[in-house]
Backbone bond lengths (Angstrom), bond angles and torsions (degrees), N, CA, C in turn:
res aa  C-N    CA-C-N  psi(-1)  N-CA   C-N-CA  omega(-1)  CA-C   N-CA-C  phi
1 M - - - 1.437 - - 1.517 108.59 -
2 P 1.304 118.46 107.17 1.455 120.05 173.28 1.525 110.23 -62.93
3 A 1.301 116.52 167.41 1.465 122.87 -178.67 1.520 110.62 63.13
4 G 1.350 115.83 29.90 1.456 120.80 -177.68 1.512 113.52 -61.21
5 D 1.341 117.41 -26.59 1.449 118.46 -179.26 1.525 111.49 -73.17
6 A 1.318 118.19 -4.87 1.468 120.91 175.74 1.521 110.83 -80.84
7 F 1.324 117.21 -8.02 1.458 122.53 -177.32 1.523 110.37 -122.47
8 T 1.315 115.93 149.85 1.456 120.88 172.94 1.528 108.43 -75.40
9 P 1.332 117.77 162.91 1.469 118.99 176.23 1.534 112.40 -57.37
10 D 1.325 118.03 -38.17 1.463 120.75 178.67 1.526 111.39 -65.09
11 Q 1.329 116.79 -39.86 1.462 120.30 178.55 1.526 110.75 -66.27
12 L 1.323 116.73 -42.55 1.469 120.21 176.83 1.524 110.68 -60.79
13 Y 1.313 116.88 -41.20 1.464 121.60 178.50 1.533 109.92 -61.02
14 D 1.325 117.03 -45.06 1.467 120.71 -179.97 1.528 111.31 -62.11
15 I 1.318 117.33 -41.32 1.469 121.20 179.01 1.528 110.03 -67.27
16 E 1.324 117.20 -43.25 1.466 121.05 178.58 1.522 111.31 -61.98
17 K 1.333 117.43 -40.09 1.472 121.16 177.89 1.525 110.64 -64.69
18 A 1.321 117.52 -39.52 1.466 121.10 177.79 1.521 110.13 -63.66
19 V 1.334 116.97 -41.41 1.462 121.47 178.25 1.529 109.89 -63.11
20 Q 1.325 117.17 -45.79 1.467 120.96 179.22 1.521 111.10 -59.78
21 H 1.331 115.87 -44.25 1.465 120.61 180.00 1.534 110.19 -61.77
22 A 1.319 116.99 -46.74 1.462 121.35 -179.52 1.525 110.55 -60.41
23 E 1.324 116.51 -40.57 1.459 120.24 179.31 1.526 111.26 -66.49
24 E 1.327 116.59 -40.43 1.462 120.45 -179.17 1.522 111.95 -65.04
25 V 1.325 117.90 -43.77 1.464 119.84 -175.70 1.523 113.05 -78.89
26 S 1.334 117.34 -22.28 1.463 119.84 -174.83 1.523 114.29 -107.61
27 G 1.327 116.89 -25.52 1.459 120.39 -173.63 1.522 113.15 78.53
28 L 1.330 116.93 4.59 1.456 122.42 178.25 1.521 109.74 -97.98
29 H 1.321 116.70 169.20 1.457 122.41 175.02 1.527 107.56 -101.60
30 F 1.330 116.24 135.94 1.461 121.52 179.97 1.518 109.70 -120.11
31 S 1.323 115.89 140.35 1.456 122.39 175.67 1.520 108.48 -135.60
32 V 1.327 113.99 146.58 1.465 121.21 177.25 1.519 107.08 -122.57
33 Y 1.322 115.87 130.03 1.461 121.41 176.98 1.525 107.44 -125.68
34 V 1.322 116.01 123.32 1.461 121.76 177.87 1.520 107.54 -118.75
35 G 1.318 116.08 120.77 1.457 120.74 -179.45 1.507 110.58 163.89
36 G 1.296 115.35 179.60 1.452 121.03 -178.90 1.513 112.36 -92.01
37 A 1.324 115.06 162.85 1.468 121.80 175.99 1.517 108.13 -123.23
38 D 1.320 115.31 141.11 1.462 120.10 178.29 1.521 111.63 -83.94
39 E 1.309 116.50 -3.09 1.461 121.48 -174.89 1.525 109.20 -136.34
40 E 1.316 116.51 -167.24 1.459 121.52 176.30 1.524 109.59 -57.20
41 T 1.308 116.10 141.12 1.458 121.26 -173.51 1.525 113.39 -65.36
42 R 1.316 117.76 -50.26 1.467 120.28 -175.30 1.529 112.02 -62.95
43 P 1.334 119.95 -50.03 1.472 118.56 177.73 1.528 112.68 -58.85
44 F 1.330 116.59 -35.54 1.462 120.37 178.21 1.524 110.32 -65.20
45 A 1.338 117.37 -43.35 1.466 121.52 178.87 1.524 110.80 -64.10
46 I 1.316 117.27 -39.97 1.471 121.16 178.07 1.529 110.15 -65.00
47 E 1.320 116.37 -40.04 1.466 120.49 176.97 1.528 110.67 -61.39
48 L 1.332 116.89 -43.14 1.464 120.83 177.36 1.528 110.98 -61.86
49 L 1.325 116.63 -43.40 1.464 121.01 178.85 1.530 110.04 -59.10
50 N 1.316 116.72 -45.09 1.463 120.72 -177.21 1.522 113.15 -68.61
51 E 1.324 118.03 -15.90 1.463 121.82 176.89 1.525 112.40 -85.78
52 L 1.329 118.12 -8.38 1.466 121.50 179.45 1.519 110.57 -72.42
53 D 1.336 116.55 160.76 1.462 121.75 -178.05 1.526 113.10 -60.25
54 D 1.330 117.15 -38.69 1.466 121.46 -177.83 1.528 108.66 -133.70
55 P 1.323 117.55 73.48 1.467 119.73 -173.85 1.524 113.86 -61.55
56 D 1.326 118.77 -31.54 1.459 120.39 -178.31 1.523 112.77 -63.25
57 S 1.322 116.85 -33.75 1.466 121.65 -178.08 1.522 111.86 -106.07
58 S 1.322 116.40 27.82 1.467 120.37 -175.19 1.523 112.73 -118.91
59 V 1.327 112.75 153.49 1.464 122.79 172.83 1.520 105.84 -124.11
60 L 1.326 116.61 127.59 1.455 121.07 179.32 1.528 108.94 -116.58
61 V 1.323 114.81 127.93 1.466 121.35 174.33 1.518 106.46 -105.40
62 Y 1.321 115.73 116.48 1.468 122.22 -179.96 1.528 108.32 -110.69
63 V 1.328 115.59 127.35 1.464 120.92 178.66 1.523 109.15 -129.59
64 D 1.310 114.97 129.14 1.463 122.60 172.86 1.526 106.02 -115.50
65 P 1.345 117.18 92.09 1.469 119.53 -176.17 1.529 112.88 -59.89
66 A 1.322 117.32 -41.17 1.465 120.37 -177.98 1.530 110.94 -66.24
67 G 1.325 116.35 -38.62 1.463 120.94 -179.90 1.517 113.17 -87.77
68 R 1.347 115.52 -2.91 1.464 121.92 -179.63 1.528 110.77 54.81
69 R 1.337 114.60 49.73 1.464 120.31 -179.00 1.519 110.88 -124.66
70 L 1.306 114.95 146.46 1.461 122.67 179.22 1.522 107.92 -141.34
71 E 1.316 116.42 132.01 1.461 122.58 174.98 1.520 108.36 -134.10
72 I 1.313 115.74 136.81 1.457 121.99 171.68 1.527 105.53 -119.07
73 V 1.315 116.44 116.05 1.462 120.36 -179.49 1.525 109.19 -119.86
74 T 1.329 115.06 145.55 1.455 121.05 -176.12 1.517 110.16 -128.53
75 G 1.318 115.17 147.62 1.451 120.99 173.14 1.521 110.30 -76.34
76 S 1.318 116.86 174.58 1.468 120.92 -174.41 1.534 112.86 -61.62
77 Q 1.313 118.83 -42.61 1.470 121.49 177.99 1.525 110.32 -70.77
78 A 1.311 116.94 -43.31 1.466 120.65 -179.18 1.525 111.09 -61.71
79 K 1.320 116.89 -35.09 1.466 121.21 -179.44 1.529 111.46 -63.30
80 R 1.320 117.63 -28.33 1.466 121.40 177.45 1.529 111.43 -69.91
81 Q 1.326 116.76 -26.58 1.454 121.11 -178.67 1.524 112.76 -97.43
82 L 1.307 117.16 -24.37 1.460 121.29 -174.46 1.524 108.93 -123.17
83 S 1.318 115.93 107.11 1.458 120.25 -177.05 1.530 111.26 -73.59
84 D 1.315 115.01 160.44 1.465 120.34 175.87 1.527 110.89 -61.87
85 V 1.326 117.03 -35.07 1.469 120.79 178.79 1.529 110.15 -64.17
86 A 1.329 116.87 -45.71 1.467 120.96 179.44 1.528 110.63 -63.50
87 A 1.333 116.98 -41.94 1.465 120.51 177.84 1.529 110.29 -64.30
88 G 1.314 116.52 -38.50 1.465 120.53 178.00 1.519 112.51 -64.11
89 L 1.326 116.74 -38.99 1.469 120.07 177.09 1.524 111.16 -65.17
90 A 1.328 116.37 -41.98 1.465 119.92 177.29 1.525 110.27 -64.33
91 A 1.328 116.87 -39.41 1.466 120.67 178.43 1.526 110.32 -62.18
92 L 1.313 117.04 -41.88 1.465 120.77 178.57 1.524 111.12 -62.48
93 T 1.322 116.21 -41.74 1.467 121.22 176.84 1.522 110.52 -59.80
94 M 1.336 115.67 -46.49 1.464 120.14 -179.22 1.529 111.00 -64.34
95 Q 1.315 117.03 -46.05 1.465 120.92 -178.04 1.521 111.68 -61.11
96 T 1.320 116.73 -36.17 1.464 120.53 177.84 1.526 110.48 -62.86
97 S 1.329 116.36 -45.19 1.467 120.21 178.04 1.524 111.56 -66.63
98 F 1.333 116.48 -41.39 1.461 120.03 179.76 1.524 110.52 -61.10
99 A 1.327 116.62 -41.33 1.473 121.02 -179.61 1.521 111.29 -63.65
100 A 1.331 116.10 -28.41 1.464 120.93 178.12 1.525 111.31 -86.17
101 G 1.342 117.63 2.51 1.462 121.34 178.05 1.509 114.69 87.50
102 D 1.331 118.10 13.51 1.460 121.83 -177.26 1.532 110.28 -110.75
103 L 1.324 116.59 80.65 1.454 121.95 -179.11 1.527 110.94 -64.84
104 T 1.321 117.02 -47.97 1.462 120.66 -178.07 1.519 111.37 -63.60
105 G 1.314 117.40 -48.46 1.464 121.14 179.94 1.511 111.78 -59.87
106 G 1.325 116.69 -40.22 1.456 120.32 178.01 1.513 112.06 -63.38
107 L 1.334 116.53 -43.39 1.464 120.37 178.57 1.530 111.31 -64.47
108 V 1.327 116.22 -46.21 1.469 120.40 -178.92 1.526 110.29 -60.38
109 T 1.315 116.81 -51.84 1.458 120.83 -178.07 1.528 111.21 -64.01
110 G 1.325 116.54 -43.65 1.455 120.37 -178.58 1.515 113.00 -64.63
111 V 1.327 117.26 -44.28 1.465 120.76 179.93 1.529 109.92 -65.21
112 Q 1.324 117.28 -41.68 1.460 120.14 177.46 1.527 110.75 -61.20
113 Q 1.331 115.72 -42.54 1.457 120.69 178.97 1.534 110.90 -63.23
114 L 1.319 117.73 -42.73 1.465 121.21 177.71 1.525 110.66 -60.29
115 G 1.319 116.85 -44.64 1.465 120.55 179.01 1.514 112.15 -62.41
116 T 1.323 116.20 -41.85 1.463 120.87 179.47 1.525 110.72 -64.80
117 H 1.315 117.27 -43.01 1.465 120.50 179.44 1.526 111.65 -67.48
118 A 1.319 117.40 -28.32 1.465 121.25 -179.72 1.522 112.17 -89.64
119 H 1.328 117.23 1.44 1.468 122.17 -178.11 1.521 110.54 -56.95
120 Q 1.298 114.73 133.30 1.460 120.91 176.70 1.526 108.44 -112.89
121 P 1.339 117.41 119.17 1.466 118.33 178.31 1.528 110.14 -63.70
122 P 1.326 117.16 150.28 1.467 119.14 -179.79 1.529 110.23 -63.38
123 L 1.313 115.22 143.69 1.459 120.42 177.54 1.515 109.72 -78.94
124 L 1.296 115.41 133.00 1.456 120.44 173.52 1.514 107.10 -104.65
125 H 1.302 115.76 132.67 1.447 120.00 179.43 1.520 108.94 -87.96
126 A 1.297 116.48 146.17 1.453 121.18 -178.26 1.534 111.09 -56.31
127 S 1.319 117.83 -37.36 1.464 120.56 -179.99 1.526 110.90 -64.90
128 D 1.343 117.92 -34.85 1.459 121.65 177.05 1.521 110.55 -64.24
129 E 1.317 116.16 -40.98 1.453 121.06 -179.22 1.518 111.31 -68.73
130 L 1.332 118.09 -36.71 1.457 121.66 179.97 1.521 110.98 -65.64
131 H 1.333 117.17 -36.63 1.464 121.16 179.96 1.518 111.52 -67.50
132 K 1.312 117.42 -25.78 1.459 120.90 -179.45 1.521 111.64 -77.39
133 L 1.324 116.72 -22.47 1.473 119.93 -176.51 1.467 112.20 -76.16
């Protein structure tokens, strides 16, 4: 997370725990970037996503507090698990917290919400089900 000096160690820990939780429940990779962009926000967020190790299975949350901008971008695989509606709801949750001056709380809650919405239930194989009968 760039701009790490904008957060206390406890706040960074809380954000990292939210990211870990989201990754565990969804199987996707999550990244949070807080900082400004010298260009249009969405193309910049997409560029950041594409620089990740596994962009197809990643979700990037980009926040520019000074510019009051938020972008949630997903790779091609992640988009199959996380709908635009679910991302929009998480964005609304984050924006509400940000407006109240709680950047960390908004990120934690929003990332957790994204992970929960992207949760994939375990696949049960037909042979497993037959053995239970």
